[in-house]
C-alpha positions as CSV (number, residue, x, y, z in Angstrom):
1,M,117.0,87.6,111.3
2,A,117.8,89.3,114.5
3,C,119.5,92.8,114.2
4,W,123.1,92.8,115.7
5,K,123.5,95.3,118.4
6,G,126.9,94.5,119.7
7,V,130.2,92.6,119.7
8,G,131.1,88.9,119.5
9,M,127.7,87.3,118.3
10,P,128.2,83.6,117.4
11,G,126.7,83.1,114.0
12,L,126.9,86.5,112.8
13,M,125.9,86.8,109.1
14,Y,125.4,89.3,106.4
15,V,122.4,88.8,104.0
16,A,122.0,91.7,101.6
17,R,118.5,90.8,100.7
18,K,117.3,91.2,104.3
19,P,115.6,94.5,105.8
20,T,118.2,94.3,108.5
21,P,121.2,92.6,106.6
22,L,123.8,92.3,109.5
23,G,122.5,90.0,112.3
24,R,121.7,86.6,113.5
25,E,119.5,84.0,111.7
26,M,116.8,82.4,113.8
27,H,114.9,79.1,113.1
28,T,111.3,79.8,114.4
29,T,107.8,77.9,114.7
30,A,104.7,80.1,114.8
31,C,101.1,79.6,115.4
32,A,99.1,80.3,112.4
33,D,96.0,81.4,114.4
34,T,97.5,83.7,116.8
35,R,100.8,84.6,115.0
36,I,102.8,84.2,118.1
37,I,106.3,82.7,117.8
38,C,106.1,79.5,120.0
39,F,109.7,78.1,119.5
40,A,113.0,79.7,118.4
41,E,116.3,78.3,117.8
42,R,119.5,80.5,117.2
43,Y,121.8,79.7,114.3
44,E,125.2,79.6,116.0
45,G,127.7,79.0,113.0
46,K,128.3,75.9,110.7
47,E,130.5,74.0,113.2
48,V,128.0,74.2,116.2
49,M,124.9,73.6,114.0
50,A,126.6,70.4,112.7
51,K,126.6,69.0,116.2
52,A,123.0,69.8,116.8
53,D,120.2,67.3,117.6
54,L,119.0,65.1,114.8
55,V,121.8,66.1,112.4
56,K,123.3,62.8,112.4
57,D,120.2,61.1,111.1
58,Y,118.6,63.7,108.8
59,S,120.0,66.3,106.3
60,K,120.6,69.8,107.9
61,S,117.5,71.4,106.7
62,S,115.2,68.4,107.8
63,A,117.0,68.5,111.3
64,V,116.2,72.1,111.8
65,A,112.4,71.3,110.7
66,L,112.2,68.5,113.2
67,R,113.9,70.5,116.0
68,C,111.4,73.3,115.5
69,S,108.3,71.0,115.5
70,K,109.6,68.6,118.3
71,P,107.6,70.3,121.1
72,W,104.3,69.2,119.4
73,W,105.3,65.5,118.5
74,G,102.8,63.2,119.8
75,S,100.4,66.3,120.6
76,G,97.8,65.3,117.9
77,R,98.3,68.9,116.5
78,V,98.9,69.5,112.7
79,V,102.3,71.0,112.1
80,V,102.8,72.4,108.5
81,L,106.3,72.9,107.4
82,D,107.7,74.7,104.5
83,S,108.7,72.3,101.7
84,A,112.1,73.7,101.4
85,F,113.0,72.2,104.7
86,A,111.4,68.7,104.3
87,S,112.0,65.5,102.5
88,V,110.1,62.2,102.4
89,L,112.5,60.9,105.4
90,T,111.4,63.9,107.4
91,A,107.7,63.4,106.8
92,K,107.9,59.7,108.1
């Protein structure tokens, strides 16, 4: 979650359990070795995200996981995903 510092942020949300509860959700991919974030996608609200790439073919959570791993498709690298975002269809 990125801290909100201004006005008019698309996808602004409040999540009480977060250290910075008011902000923007980010979907990210990071390298386990270097701990560097390699890919980030902003959550821009329900309506916008419903039109995002791959949502027509997969569930919303699977589509997020696939978009976050897309830069490495066909690279021969191993991408490990959180099981909360995956399904059998995603793994195929």
